[in-house]
N, CA, C and O atoms as a GROMACS GRO file, in nm:
protein
  228
    1UNK      N    1   2.330   0.554  -2.999
    1UNK     CA    2   2.321   0.642  -2.884
    1UNK      C    3   2.190   0.613  -2.810
    1UNK      O    4   2.086   0.591  -2.873
    2UNK      N    5   2.196   0.614  -2.677
    2UNK     CA    6   2.078   0.585  -2.596
    2UNK      C    7   1.981   0.702  -2.598
    2UNK      O    8   2.017   0.816  -2.623
    3UNK      N    9   1.858   0.667  -2.571
    3UNK     CA   10   1.753   0.768  -2.561
    3UNK      C   11   1.778   0.852  -2.435
    3UNK      O   12   1.800   0.795  -2.328
    4UNK      N   13   1.775   0.986  -2.444
    4UNK     CA   14   1.804   1.068  -2.325
    4UNK      C   15   1.702   1.051  -2.213
    4UNK      O   16   1.731   1.080  -2.097
    5UNK      N   17   1.584   1.005  -2.246
    5UNK     CA   18   1.482   0.991  -2.140
    5UNK      C   19   1.501   0.862  -2.060
    5UNK      O   20   1.433   0.842  -1.959
    6UNK      N   21   1.592   0.776  -2.103
    6UNK     CA   22   1.616   0.651  -2.031
    6UNK      C   23   1.665   0.677  -1.889
    6UNK      O   24   1.623   0.609  -1.795
    7UNK      N   25   1.753   0.775  -1.873
    7UNK     CA   26   1.803   0.809  -1.740
    7UNK      C   27   1.689   0.858  -1.651
    7UNK      O   28   1.682   0.824  -1.533
    8UNK      N   29   1.602   0.939  -1.709
    8UNK     CA   30   1.487   0.988  -1.632
    8UNK      C   31   1.396   0.875  -1.587
    8UNK      O   32   1.349   0.874  -1.473
    9UNK      N   33   1.372   0.780  -1.676
    9UNK     CA   34   1.288   0.665  -1.639
    9UNK      C   35   1.356   0.581  -1.531
    9UNK      O   36   1.290   0.534  -1.438
   10UNK      N   37   1.486   0.562  -1.543
   10UNK     CA   38   1.560   0.481  -1.445
   10UNK      C   39   1.557   0.548  -1.308
   10UNK      O   40   1.538   0.482  -1.206
   11UNK      N   41   1.576   0.679  -1.305
   11UNK     CA   42   1.574   0.751  -1.176
   11UNK      C   43   1.434   0.751  -1.116
   11UNK      O   44   1.419   0.740  -0.994
   12UNK      N   45   1.333   0.762  -1.200
   12UNK     CA   46   1.195   0.758  -1.150
   12UNK      C   47   1.165   0.620  -1.091
   12UNK      O   48   1.103   0.610  -0.985
   13UNK      N   49   1.208   0.516  -1.160
   13UNK     CA   50   1.187   0.380  -1.111
   13UNK      C   51   1.261   0.358  -0.980
   13UNK      O   52   1.206   0.300  -0.886
   14UNK      N   53   1.386   0.402  -0.973
   14UNK     CA   54   1.464   0.386  -0.851
   14UNK      C   55   1.403   0.466  -0.736
   14UNK      O   56   1.400   0.420  -0.622
   15UNK      N   57   1.354   0.585  -0.766
   15UNK     CA   58   1.289   0.665  -0.662
   15UNK      C   59   1.163   0.599  -0.611
   15UNK      O   60   1.136   0.602  -0.491
   16UNK      N   61   1.086   0.541  -0.702
   16UNK     CA   62   0.964   0.471  -0.662
   16UNK      C   63   0.996   0.352  -0.572
   16UNK      O   64   0.930   0.330  -0.471
   17UNK      N   65   1.098   0.275  -0.610
   17UNK     CA   66   1.139   0.161  -0.526
   17UNK      C   67   1.191   0.208  -0.390
   17UNK      O   68   1.167   0.144  -0.288
   18UNK      N   69   1.262   0.321  -0.389
   18UNK     CA   70   1.312   0.375  -0.263
   18UNK      C   71   1.200   0.417  -0.170
   18UNK      O   72   1.204   0.390  -0.050
   19UNK      N   73   1.101   0.484  -0.225
   19UNK     CA   74   0.986   0.526  -0.144
   19UNK      C   75   0.909   0.405  -0.094
   19UNK      O   76   0.864   0.402   0.020
   20UNK      N   77   0.893   0.305  -0.179
   20UNK     CA   78   0.823   0.182  -0.138
   20UNK      C   79   0.899   0.112  -0.025
   20UNK      O   80   0.837   0.062   0.069
   21UNK      N   81   1.031   0.109  -0.034
   21UNK     CA   82   1.111   0.046   0.072
   21UNK      C   83   1.098   0.123   0.204
   21UNK      O   84   1.088   0.063   0.310
   22UNK      N   85   1.099   0.255   0.196
   22UNK     CA   86   1.082   0.336   0.317
   22UNK      C   87   0.944   0.317   0.378
   22UNK      O   88   0.930   0.310   0.500
   23UNK      N   89   0.841   0.308   0.294
   23UNK     CA   90   0.706   0.285   0.345
   23UNK      C   91   0.695   0.148   0.412
   23UNK      O   92   0.631   0.134   0.516
   24UNK      N   93   0.758   0.047   0.352
   24UNK     CA   94   0.757  -0.086   0.411
   24UNK      C   95   0.828  -0.086   0.546
   24UNK      O   96   0.780  -0.146   0.642
   25UNK      N   97   0.942  -0.020   0.553
   25UNK     CA   98   1.016  -0.012   0.679
   25UNK      C   99   0.934   0.060   0.786
   25UNK      O  100   0.933   0.018   0.902
   26UNK      N  101   0.865   0.166   0.747
   26UNK     CA  102   0.781   0.238   0.843
   26UNK      C  103   0.666   0.150   0.892
   26UNK      O  104   0.629   0.156   1.009
   27UNK      N  105   0.610   0.068   0.803
   27UNK     CA  106   0.503  -0.023   0.844
   27UNK      C  107   0.554  -0.128   0.942
   27UNK      O  108   0.486  -0.161   1.039
   28UNK      N  109   0.673  -0.180   0.918
   28UNK     CA  110   0.731  -0.279   1.008
   28UNK      C  111   0.756  -0.216   1.145
   28UNK      O  112   0.729  -0.279   1.248
   29UNK      N  113   0.808  -0.095   1.147
   29UNK     CA  114   0.833  -0.027   1.274
   29UNK      C  115   0.702   0.001   1.348
   29UNK      O  116   0.694  -0.018   1.469
   30UNK      N  117   0.601   0.046   1.275
   30UNK     CA  118   0.471   0.074   1.338
   30UNK      C  119   0.408  -0.054   1.393
   30UNK      O  120   0.353  -0.054   1.503
   31UNK      N  121   0.415  -0.163   1.318
   31UNK     CA  122   0.359  -0.290   1.364
   31UNK      C  123   0.432  -0.341   1.487
   31UNK      O  124   0.370  -0.391   1.580
   32UNK      N  125   0.564  -0.328   1.488
   32UNK     CA  126   0.643  -0.369   1.604
   32UNK      C  127   0.606  -0.284   1.725
   32UNK      O  128   0.593  -0.335   1.836
   33UNK      N  129   0.590  -0.155   1.704
   33UNK     CA  130   0.550  -0.067   1.814
   33UNK      C  131   0.414  -0.103   1.869
   33UNK      O  132   0.392  -0.098   1.990
   34UNK      N  133   0.321  -0.138   1.781
   34UNK     CA  134   0.189  -0.177   1.828
   34UNK      C  135   0.193  -0.308   1.906
   34UNK      O  136   0.123  -0.324   2.006
   35UNK      N  137   0.276  -0.402   1.861
   35UNK     CA  138   0.290  -0.527   1.935
   35UNK      C  139   0.350  -0.503   2.074
   35UNK      O  140   0.306  -0.562   2.172
   36UNK      N  141   0.449  -0.416   2.082
   36UNK     CA  142   0.509  -0.384   2.212
   36UNK      C  143   0.407  -0.315   2.301
   36UNK      O  144   0.398  -0.345   2.420
   37UNK      N  145   0.329  -0.222   2.246
   37UNK     CA  146   0.226  -0.153   2.323
   37UNK      C  147   0.120  -0.251   2.373
   37UNK      O  148   0.078  -0.242   2.489
   38UNK      N  149   0.077  -0.342   2.288
   38UNK     CA  150  -0.024  -0.441   2.328
   38UNK      C  151   0.031  -0.532   2.437
   38UNK      O  152  -0.040  -0.564   2.533
   39UNK      N  153   0.155  -0.576   2.424
   39UNK     CA  154   0.215  -0.662   2.525
   39UNK      C  155   0.231  -0.591   2.659
   39UNK      O  156   0.206  -0.649   2.764
   40UNK      N  157   0.273  -0.466   2.654
   40UNK     CA  158   0.290  -0.388   2.777
   40UNK      C  159   0.156  -0.366   2.846
   40UNK      O  160   0.146  -0.378   2.968
   41UNK      N  161   0.053  -0.334   2.767
   41UNK     CA  162  -0.081  -0.314   2.823
   41UNK      C  163  -0.132  -0.442   2.886
   41UNK      O  164  -0.190  -0.438   2.995
   42UNK      N  165  -0.112  -0.555   2.819
   42UNK     CA  166  -0.156  -0.683   2.872
   42UNK      C  167  -0.084  -0.715   3.002
   42UNK      O  168  -0.146  -0.762   3.098
   43UNK      N  169   0.045  -0.690   3.006
   43UNK     CA  170   0.122  -0.716   3.127
   43UNK      C  171   0.076  -0.628   3.242
   43UNK      O  172   0.061  -0.676   3.355
   44UNK      N  173   0.053  -0.501   3.215
   44UNK     CA  174   0.006  -0.410   3.320
   44UNK      C  175  -0.133  -0.449   3.369
   44UNK      O  176  -0.161  -0.439   3.489
   45UNK      N  177  -0.219  -0.493   3.279
   45UNK     CA  178  -0.353  -0.538   3.320
   45UNK      C  179  -0.344  -0.662   3.407
   45UNK      O  180  -0.416  -0.674   3.506
   46UNK      N  181  -0.254  -0.754   3.372
   46UNK     CA  182  -0.237  -0.876   3.452
   46UNK      C  183  -0.183  -0.841   3.590
   46UNK      O  184  -0.229  -0.897   3.690
   47UNK      N  185  -0.086  -0.750   3.598
   47UNK     CA  186  -0.031  -0.708   3.728
   47UNK      C  187  -0.139  -0.642   3.812
   47UNK      O  188  -0.150  -0.668   3.932
   48UNK      N  189  -0.220  -0.556   3.748
   48UNK     CA  190  -0.330  -0.493   3.821
   48UNK      C  191  -0.430  -0.594   3.872
   48UNK      O  192  -0.482  -0.582   3.983
   49UNK      N  193  -0.459  -0.695   3.791
   49UNK     CA  194  -0.552  -0.799   3.832
   49UNK      C  195  -0.498  -0.877   3.951
   49UNK      O  196  -0.574  -0.906   4.044
   50UNK      N  197  -0.370  -0.911   3.950
   50UNK     CA  198  -0.309  -0.984   4.061
   50UNK      C  199  -0.310  -0.897   4.187
   50UNK      O  200  -0.338  -0.948   4.295
   51UNK      N  201  -0.280  -0.771   4.176
   51UNK     CA  202  -0.279  -0.683   4.294
   51UNK      C  203  -0.420  -0.670   4.351
   51UNK      O  204  -0.438  -0.676   4.472
   52UNK      N  205  -0.518  -0.650   4.264
   52UNK     CA  206  -0.656  -0.637   4.314
   52UNK      C  207  -0.705  -0.768   4.376
   52UNK      O  208  -0.781  -0.765   4.473
   53UNK      N  209  -0.664  -0.881   4.323
   53UNK     CA  210  -0.705  -1.009   4.379
   53UNK      C  211  -0.645  -1.030   4.517
   53UNK      O  212  -0.711  -1.083   4.607
   54UNK      N  213  -0.521  -0.988   4.535
   54UNK     CA  214  -0.456  -1.003   4.666
   54UNK      C  215  -0.515  -0.906   4.769
   54UNK      O  216  -0.523  -0.938   4.888
   55UNK      N  217  -0.555  -0.787   4.723
   55UNK     CA  218  -0.611  -0.689   4.817
   55UNK      C  219  -0.752  -0.727   4.860
   55UNK      O  220  -0.795  -0.687   4.967
   56UNK      N  221  -0.824  -0.804   4.779
   56UNK     CA  222  -0.961  -0.838   4.813
   56UNK      C  223  -0.968  -0.951   4.915
   56UNK      O  224  -1.075  -0.976   4.971
   57UNK      N  225  -0.859  -1.019   4.939
   57UNK     CA  226  -0.860  -1.129   5.037
   57UNK      C  227  -0.860  -1.080   5.178
   57UNK      O  228  -0.861  -1.161   5.271
   0.00000   0.00000   0.00000
């Protein structure tokens, strides 16, 4: 007969892996969001620079 605590250990291990997977997914989403924000900011700065350059002529 199996040890009754084996199920508890298995569920704890599975829960730990589940939380780790969710944390990794959240990090990927946050990193992607930061890259999109940085790209958008860079694009807006470039557009502003082009507009100011044309207005100064």
